[in-house]
C-alpha positions in Angstrom: 0.0 0.0 0.0 1.3 3.5 -0.8 0.0 6.9 0.2 1.0 9.9 -1.9 -0.3 13.5 -1.7 -2.4 12.8 1.4 -5.4 15.0 1.7 -7.3 13.5 4.6 -6.9 11.6 7.9 -5.7 8.0 8.3 -8.0 6.4 10.8 -6.7 3.2 12.4 -9.4 2.5 15.0 -9.2 -1.1 16.4 -6.5 -2.1 13.9 -2.7 -2.4 14.0 -0.3 -0.4 11.8 3.0 -2.1 11.2 5.8 0.1 9.9 8.8 -1.4 8.1 10.9 1.4 6.7 9.7 4.8 5.7 12.0 7.7 4.7 11.0 11.2 3.9 13.2 14.3 4.0 15.7 12.5 6.2 13.0 11.4 8.7 13.2 7.6 9.0 10.9 5.1 10.7 12.6 1.7 10.7 11.9 -1.4 12.8 9.4 0.7 14.8 11.9 3.4 15.7 11.3 7.1 14.7 14.7 8.8 14.0 14.6 12.6 13.8 18.2 13.2 14.7 19.3 16.7 13.5 16.1 17.1 11.5 13.4 19.7 11.8 10.3 17.7 12.4 6.9 19.0 13.4 4.3 16.6 14.9 1.2 18.7 15.5 -2.3 17.7 16.1 -1.6 14.0 16.7 -5.1 12.9 17.8 -6.7 9.8 19.3 -10.5 9.6 18.6 -10.6 13.5 18.5 -10.7 13.5 22.3 -7.1 13.8 23.5 -4.6 15.8 21.3 -0.9 15.6 21.6 1.2 18.5 20.4 4.9 18.5 20.0 5.3 22.3 19.8 8.1 24.8 19.5 7.9 26.9 22.6 9.0 30.4 23.1 10.0 32.2 26.3 8.9 35.7 27.3 11.6 38.3 26.5 12.0 42.0 27.2 11.9 44.3 24.1 13.8 46.0 22.6 16.5 43.3 23.2 19.3 45.9 23.6 19.4 49.3 25.1 19.3 52.2 22.6 22.2 54.6 23.0 21.5 57.0 20.1 18.8 58.1 17.7 17.4 55.2 15.7 15.1 54.9 12.7 13.3 52.2 14.7 11.9 54.8 17.2 9.9 57.9 16.5 7.3 60.2 18.1 5.1 63.2 17.7 7.1 66.4 18.0 9.6 66.0 20.9 10.7 68.6 23.4 12.0 71.8 21.9 15.3 71.6 23.9 16.7 69.0 21.6 17.1 66.6 24.5 14.6 64.0 25.6 14.5 62.2 22.2 12.3 59.1 21.5 15.2 56.6 21.9 15.8 57.8 25.5 12.7 55.9 26.6 14.6 52.7 25.7 18.0 53.2 27.4 17.5 50.7 30.2 18.1 53.5 32.6 15.7 54.5 35.3 18.0 56.8 37.3 18.8 59.7 35.1 19.9 63.1 36.5 16.9 65.3 37.1 14.8 63.4 34.6 17.3 62.8 31.9 17.2 59.6 29.9 13.6 60.0 29.1 11.3 61.0 26.2 9.4 64.3 26.7 6.9 65.5 24.2 6.4 69.1 23.0 5.1 71.5 25.6 2.0 72.4 23.7 0.5 68.9 23.9 -1.8 69.5 26.9 -3.8 72.1 28.5 -1.9 73.8 31.4 -5.0 74.0 33.6 -7.0 71.1 35.0 -8.0 68.6 33.8 -4.8 68.7 31.7 -6.3 67.0 28.6 -4.6 66.7 25.2 -4.8 69.6 22.8 -5.5 69.0 19.1 -1.9 69.8 18.1 -0.9 66.1 18.0 -3.0 63.0 17.4 -2.9 59.3 16.5 -5.6 57.3 14.9 -7.9 60.3 15.2 -7.4 60.6 19.0 -5.7 63.8 20.4 -2.5 63.3 22.3 1.3 63.0 21.7 2.7 59.6 21.0 5.8 57.4 21.0 6.4 54.6 18.5 8.9 51.7 18.2 9.6 49.1 15.5 10.8 46.0 17.3 12.3 44.5 14.1 10.3 41.3 14.6 6.8 40.2 15.4 6.2 39.8 19.1 3.1 38.5 20.9 2.9 41.0 23.8 2.0 39.8 27.3 3.0 42.7 29.6 4.3 46.2 29.6 5.9 48.5 32.2 6.1 52.3 32.2 8.6 54.1 34.4 8.3 57.7 35.5 11.2 60.2 35.1 13.4 59.7 38.2 12.9 63.0 40.1 9.8 64.5 38.6 6.2 63.6 39.7 4.7 63.2 36.2 2.1 60.6 35.5 -0.3 59.6 32.8 -4.0 60.1 33.6 -5.2 58.5 30.5 -3.8 57.0 27.2 -3.7 54.0 24.9 -1.4 51.3 23.6 -1.7 50.4 19.9 0.0 47.7 17.8 0.4 47.0 14.1 1.7 44.2 11.9 2.5 46.4 9.0 2.8 50.0 10.4 -0.4 50.9 8.6 -3.4 49.1 10.3 -3.5 49.7 14.0 -5.2 47.7 16.8 -5.9 49.3 20.2 -4.5 46.8 22.8 -5.4 48.6 26.0 -6.6 51.8 27.5 -4.2 53.3 30.2 -6.6 55.1 32.5 -5.8 53.4 35.9 -2.0 53.4 36.1 -1.9 55.0 39.5 1.0 56.9 41.1 3.9 54.9 39.5 7.5 55.9 40.0 10.8 55.3 38.3 11.6 52.3 40.6 7.9 51.2 41.0 6.6 51.3 37.5 3.1 51.0 36.1 2.9 47.3 35.3 0.0 45.8 33.3 -0.8 42.8 31.2 -2.1 42.4 27.7 -4.5 39.7 26.6 -3.9 39.0 22.9 -3.0 35.9 20.9 -1.7 38.1 18.0 1.8 39.1 17.3 2.8 42.6 16.2 6.0 44.4 15.1 5.1 48.0 15.7 3.9 49.6 18.9 2.6 53.1 19.9 2.2 54.6 23.3 -0.2 57.6 23.3 -0.9 59.9 26.2 -4.3 61.7 26.2 -4.3 63.2 29.7 -1.7 64.0 32.4 -1.7 65.0 36.1 0.4 68.2 35.9 0.4 71.6 34.3 3.6 71.7 32.2 1.9 71.0 28.9 4.0 67.9 28.0 4.0 64.1 28.5 7.1 62.2 29.6 8.2 58.5 29.7 11.2 57.5 31.7 11.4 54.0 30.3 9.0 51.8 28.3 9.5 48.1 28.6 7.7 45.6 26.4 7.5 41.9 27.2 6.3 39.1 25.0 7.0 36.0 22.9 9.2 36.5 19.9 9.4 34.5 16.7 12.4 32.4 17.7 11.9 28.9 19.1 13.6 28.1 22.4 12.7 24.5 23.0 10.0 21.9 22.3 7.2 21.0 24.7 4.8 18.1 24.8 1.2 19.2 25.4 -1.6 16.8 26.0 -4.9 18.6 25.7 -8.6 17.7 25.6 -10.8 18.3 22.6 -14.2 18.6 24.0 -17.3 17.2 22.2 -19.3 19.7 20.2 -22.5 20.7 22.0 -25.8 19.5 20.8 -27.2 21.5 17.8 -30.6 19.9 17.4 -33.7 21.6 18.8 -32.0 25.0 18.7 -34.4 27.9 18.6 -31.7 30.6 18.4 -27.9 30.7 18.7 -25.6 33.7 18.7 -21.9 32.9 19.0 -19.3 35.6 19.6 -16.7 33.6 17.6 -18.8 32.5 14.6 -21.8 34.9 14.2 -21.3 37.5 11.6 -22.0 41.1 12.5 -23.5 43.4 9.9 -22.7 47.0 10.8 -24.9 48.3 8.0 -28.1 47.1 9.5 -26.9 46.5 13.1 -27.6 42.7 13.1 -25.8 39.5 14.0 -26.4 36.1 12.3 -28.3 33.3 14.0 -26.5 30.0 13.8 -29.5 27.8 14.7 -30.4 27.3 11.0 -33.7 29.2 11.5 -32.5 32.6 10.3 -33.5 34.6 13.4 -31.0 37.4 13.1 -30.5 39.5 16.3 -30.8 43.2 16.2 -28.2 45.3 18.2 -29.8 48.3 19.8 -28.5 51.3 21.7 -24.8 50.8 21.0 -24.1 47.2 21.9 -20.4 46.7 21.5 -18.3 43.7 20.7 -15.4 42.5 22.8 -13.0 40.8 20.4 -10.9 39.3 23.2 -13.8 37.8 25.2 -15.8 37.1 22.0 -18.9 38.6 23.6 -21.3 41.4 23.3 -21.1 44.2 25.9 -23.9 46.2 27.4 -23.3 49.6 29.0 -26.0 49.7 31.6 -28.3 52.3 30.0 -30.2 51.3 26.8 -28.3 48.5 25.1 -30.2 45.4 24.0 -30.1 42.5 21.5 -33.6 41.6 20.2 -35.0 39.0 17.9 -38.4 37.4 17.1 -38.6 33.7 18.1 -40.8 30.9 16.7 -41.8 29.5 20.1 -45.3 28.1 20.7 -47.8 29.7 23.0 -48.4 28.6 26.5 -45.9 27.0 28.9 -43.1 26.5 26.5 -40.6 23.8 27.5 -37.2 25.2 26.8 -33.6 25.8 27.9 -31.5 29.0 27.7 -27.8 28.7 28.0 -25.3 31.6 27.9 -22.1 33.1 29.4 -22.4 36.2 31.4 -20.2 38.7 33.2 -21.5 41.5 35.4 -19.4 44.7 35.5 -21.5 46.1 38.3 -24.5 44.8 40.2 -27.7 46.8 40.4 -27.8 49.2 43.4 -31.4 48.0 44.1 -33.9 45.7 42.4 -32.6 43.8 39.4 -31.0 44.0 36.0 -32.4 41.8 33.2 -30.0 39.3 31.6 -32.6 38.2 29.0 -36.4 37.9 28.7 -38.8 36.2 26.3 -42.4 37.5 26.0 -44.2 40.7 26.9 -44.7 42.4 30.3 -47.6 40.9 32.2 -48.4 38.2 34.8 -47.4 34.9 33.2 -46.6 36.3 29.8 -42.8 36.7 30.2 -39.9 34.6 31.4 -36.2 35.0 31.7 -33.2 35.6 34.0 -32.2 38.6 36.1 -29.3 39.5 38.3 -30.3 41.0 41.7 -28.6 43.6 43.8 -27.7 40.8 46.2 -25.8 38.9 43.5 -28.4 36.1 43.2 -29.7 35.1 39.8 -33.5 35.0 39.4 -35.2 32.5 36.9 -38.6 34.2 36.7 -42.0 34.1 35.2 -43.6 37.5 35.6 -45.5 37.1 38.9 -43.0 34.9 40.8 -39.4 35.4 41.8 -37.4 32.2 42.5 -33.8 33.2 43.3 -30.6 31.1 43.5 -29.5 30.6 47.1 -25.9 31.2 45.9 -24.7 34.7 44.9 -22.3 35.7 42.2 -19.4 38.2 41.8 -18.7 41.0 39.3 -15.9 40.8 36.7 -16.2 37.0 36.6 -17.5 34.9 33.7 -20.2 32.4 34.6 -22.0 29.9 32.4 -25.7 29.9 33.2 -28.3 27.4 32.0 -32.0 27.9 32.8 -34.1 24.7 32.2 -37.9 25.3 32.1 -39.6 21.9 32.3 -42.9 23.3 33.6 -44.1 26.4 35.5 -43.4 24.6 38.8 -40.3 22.7 37.6 -37.4 25.0 36.9 -33.7 24.3 37.2 -30.7 26.6 37.1 -27.1 25.4 36.5 -24.1 27.7 37.1 -20.8 26.4 35.6 -22.6 23.1 34.9 -23.5 22.6 38.6 -27.2 22.7 39.7 -27.8 25.4 42.2 -30.7 25.5 44.7 -33.6 27.9 44.2 -35.6 29.5 47.0 -39.1 28.2 47.6 -41.6 30.1 45.5 -45.2 29.9 44.4 -45.2 29.2 40.7 -47.0 31.5 38.2 -48.2 29.6 35.1 -46.3 30.6 32.0 -48.6 31.6 29.2 -46.5 33.0 26.3 -48.3 34.4 23.3 -46.3 32.5 20.7 -43.5 33.8 18.3 -42.4 36.1 21.2 -39.7 38.7 21.3 -36.3 37.8 22.8 -34.6 40.7 24.6 -31.0 40.2 25.8 -30.0 43.0 28.1 -32.5 45.8 27.7 -33.0 46.7 31.4 -29.8 48.4 32.5 -27.6 45.3 32.3 -24.0 46.5 32.9 -21.8 43.6 31.6 -21.3 41.2 28.8 -23.1 38.2 27.3 -21.5 35.5 25.1 -22.6 32.5 23.1 -26.3 32.8 23.8 -28.5 29.7 23.0 -32.2 28.7 23.5 -33.3 25.1 22.9 -36.8 23.9 22.3 -36.5 21.3 25.0 -35.2 20.7 28.5 -31.5 19.8 28.3 -30.0 17.2 30.6 -27.3 17.9 33.1 -24.8 16.0 30.8 -25.7 18.2 27.8 -25.3 21.3 30.0 -21.9 20.0 31.1 -20.9 19.8 27.4 -21.9 23.4 26.8 -19.8 24.5 29.7 -16.8 22.4 28.8 -16.8 23.6 25.2 -16.2 27.3 26.1 -14.7 27.3 29.6 -11.1 27.6 28.2 -12.2 30.8 26.4 -14.3 32.5 29.1 -12.7 31.3 32.3 -9.1 31.1 30.9 -8.8 27.5 31.9 -6.3 25.3 30.0 -7.5 21.7 29.8 -4.0 20.4 29.2 -1.0 18.6 30.7 2.3 20.1 29.6 5.8 18.8 29.8 8.1 21.9 29.8 11.8 21.9 30.7 11.5 18.9 32.8 8.4 20.3 34.7 4.8 19.0 34.5 2.0 21.6 34.3 -1.7 20.8 34.7 -3.6 23.7 33.2 -0.3 25.6 33.1 1.4 26.4 29.8 4.9 27.0 31.3 5.2 25.2 34.6 7.8 26.7 37.0 7.9 23.7 39.4 8.3 20.0 39.1 4.4 19.9 39.4 2.6 23.1 38.7 -1.2 23.1 38.9 -3.7 25.8 38.1 -6.6 25.3 40.5 -8.3 28.7 39.8 -11.6 27.1 39.0 -11.3 23.5 40.1 -9.7 21.7 43.1 -6.0 21.2 42.6 -5.9 17.7 44.0 -8.8 15.5 45.0 -7.9 12.4 47.0 -10.2 9.4 47.1 -8.7 7.8 50.2 -8.3 8.9 53.7 -4.5 9.4 53.5 -2.4 10.7 50.7 1.4 10.2 50.8 4.3 11.8 48.9 7.3 9.6 48.6 10.9 10.0 47.4 12.6 7.8 44.7 13.4 5.2 47.4 9.7 5.0 48.4 10.3 6.7 51.7 7.4 8.8 52.8 8.4 12.4 53.0 4.9 13.9 53.6 1.6 12.4 54.7 -1.7 14.3 54.3 -4.6 13.0 56.3 -8.1 14.2 55.6 -11.4 13.8 57.6 -13.4 10.8 56.8 -11.9 9.7 53.5 -12.1 13.2 52.0 -8.3 13.6 51.8 -7.2 17.2 51.7 -10.8 18.5 51.1 -11.7 20.6 54.2 -14.8 20.1 56.3 -17.8 22.3 55.4 -20.5 23.8 57.6 -24.1 22.9 56.8 -26.5 24.3 55.8 -24.5 26.5 53.6 -27.2 29.1 53.6 -28.6 31.1 56.5 -32.2 29.8 56.8 -35.0 32.4 56.7 -37.9 29.9 56.7 -38.4 26.2 57.5 -38.0 25.3 53.8 -35.2 26.8 51.8 -32.5 25.9 49.3 -33.4 22.2 49.5 -33.3 22.1 53.4 -36.4 21.3 55.4 -36.4 22.1 59.2 -39.1 20.8 61.5 -39.6 20.4 65.3 -41.9 18.7 67.8 -43.3 22.2 68.7 -42.5 25.9 68.3 -43.1 28.7 70.7 -45.7 30.2 68.4 -46.8 29.2 64.9 -46.0 32.7 63.5 -42.8 33.3 65.5 -40.6 34.2 67.1 -38.4 31.2 68.1 -39.3 29.1 65.1 -37.3 25.9 64.2 -35.4 27.6 61.3 -34.0 30.2 63.7 -31.6 27.5 65.0 -29.9 27.6 61.5 -30.0 31.4 60.6 -26.3 32.1 61.4 -27.4 34.6 64.1 -26.1 33.8 67.6 -27.4 36.8 69.6 -30.7 38.4 70.4 -33.9 36.4 70.0 -32.8 34.3 67.0 -33.2 30.8 68.4 -35.6 27.9 68.5 -37.9 27.5 71.5 -40.4 24.8 72.2 -44.1 25.5 72.7 -45.6 26.5 76.0 -47.2 23.1 76.3 -43.8 21.3 76.7 -43.5 19.7 80.1 -40.2 19.8 82.0 -39.7 19.4 85.7 -37.9 22.4 87.0 -37.6 21.4 90.6 -33.9 20.4 90.4 -32.1 23.0 88.2 -30.1 22.9 86.0 -31.4 19.4 85.4 -34.8 19.7 83.6 -36.5 16.3 83.5 -39.0 15.7 80.7 -42.3 14.6 81.9 -44.3 14.8 78.6 -45.2 12.2 76.0 -43.5 13.6 72.9 -40.8 11.3 71.6 -38.7 10.4 68.7 -39.1 6.8 67.7 -36.5 4.2 67.1 -33.4 6.2 68.1 -30.6 3.7 68.6 -33.3 1.1 68.9 -35.4 2.7 71.6 -37.9 5.6 71.9 -36.3 8.8 73.1 -38.6 11.1 74.9 -38.3 14.9 74.7 -38.9 17.8 72.4 -36.9 17.4 69.2 -35.5 19.6 66.3 -34.8 18.1 62.9 -33.2 19.2 59.6 -33.4 17.4 56.3 -30.5 17.9 53.9 -30.9 18.1 50.1 -28.2 15.4 49.7 -26.3 12.9 51.8 -23.5 14.4 53.9 -20.9 12.5 56.0 -20.7 14.3 59.3 -17.8 14.5 61.8 
């Protein structure tokens, strides 16, 4: 058998491939041995059943740019008009010196670049990409993927940026804004402003522009500008094992907007629907697109994404699934994440974020909230499953979360209703929004979460061999074992005791955990402060209560309040003999049956958990 000009994939499932001798471009496989000595050889995308991928990749290290200190004027560095003194030329921001005499070894712009009275904003004398403000530009001579930058102040002068931008270009013609510089703080020459850049692209040309300063001299200054990133040269080869997650279900989609795949048409302000049903979404009020997060951003005033669905009338069984990040929480009430239908009891359903940080999966007329609360500036995957008006389930990051007890309002949609994403002062971003015409299973929701978690939560589902170190979820491990446990437990032991041994099998560390849980700490239950006898899956009951309407109800023994009148007390009819304090003998007839094989008499308090828990 011979293979020439391959155009596809060789699939060897459940068969054996025997290799005799194959030679191509000095790469030899003979007697089962692959010889690549002194030969450039790239093995990429070696896959097994499209689930685990093995990459043998050239790896680069982060370097500081420019690679050498500049000591004289260079054609690689330029700026808007510099200071009229003839000193403070553009190259002096790249001399590797942060201790010049009275602010020397620094770039200083012309003195007519800013207003000399507060708020010291840029004049129109100098601009870049249509934005007012002086600028400094460098050609690094090679393409670099930037990861971080540092800006030093002049050594003796208190001169700071108040606002500005970093731009980058591949061809010195088309420029991309990488970051706004409006929160650098009071940096110095020895404690510089230090900030990261989140981009997968490489650029050769960089511009630093200042649009506002904190002083009244009319100019901008930069003591030293340091650029860090990955160059084009390869330093070594890593082995990376990574997971290729299954593609989420696509059947029964009602609408699907994907930040990576949906096409935005700026002429009519729409984005394409990927469900196959041509339900384009209309962007209203200035909805913006975040190219890094691959999501749509809402400014908290009048932004919304709307579309007309094809849903049936009545209690539509469906699932919504989306990624969401809250820049701020509402100061009171709620902000709408999305809604389907029109305002009115039972005629609209959707999800909201409350001022408490809880998520509400509502039908107009009821308000079931999640017991858990959520943070700002954090991406969450949320799935809301509507099986019936009284059967709703919310998953956050593929984990089902408890809902407060509520009285269900019957959903009665009109049919072919309006979808509104944002629309009620949502301040944040939404990505990869889907609605399905059925109730998804927990496993299907897990697939949706897994498929995008590396993008939104910056997880790396990989194991990397790098310079003799092993990294789990870490691209460049710095220790023999380096684990990123930002969103998942670092190590989970299945036995009571975990041991670490040396090469002679001598135990050098032993970790004992409670009750077979290894290093997992004990948790306090219930996790929520109870405010009623039934909440978040917990059910509290007692033989009697002081009064039916309170105070001293059974749930008050679990409300996380240890002072005042927040406790459980039995009813007045309870009978205890008080003649021999502090011993109070029970003389009543109330009892708990079959406790350790016998009846135990006395008033009792009980809590039922939503799941089994091993207690200590």
